[in-house]
C-alpha positions, 0 to 999 in steps of 0.5 A: 535498522535491519537490512532484511526488513528494509529490503522487504519494505522496499520491495513491497513498496515497489510492487505496490507502486507498479500494481496500483496504477495498473489496477486503477487503469483496468478498473477505470476502463471497465464498464462498471458503474461509477459508484462501484469504481469510486468505492473500489478506489476508496477501499484501495486508498484506505488499505494503503493508508492503513498499511503505511500506518502499520509499517510506520508504527512498527518501525517506530517500535523497532527503533524505540526497542533498539532492535 
């Protein structure tokens, strides 16, 4: 696998792992209604799962093509 791609994905993962708990902490501590808090958390989880799927699919296609 390309070292530059791996480095970029690693940095992306670390950044997400740092910012996600920080954002959840601030949303949980805010005075938003519980329905809005739950909806925001579900959106973030859904986007995270979609991002993981796209990255895994892209890595599989790179390996199959032999790039």
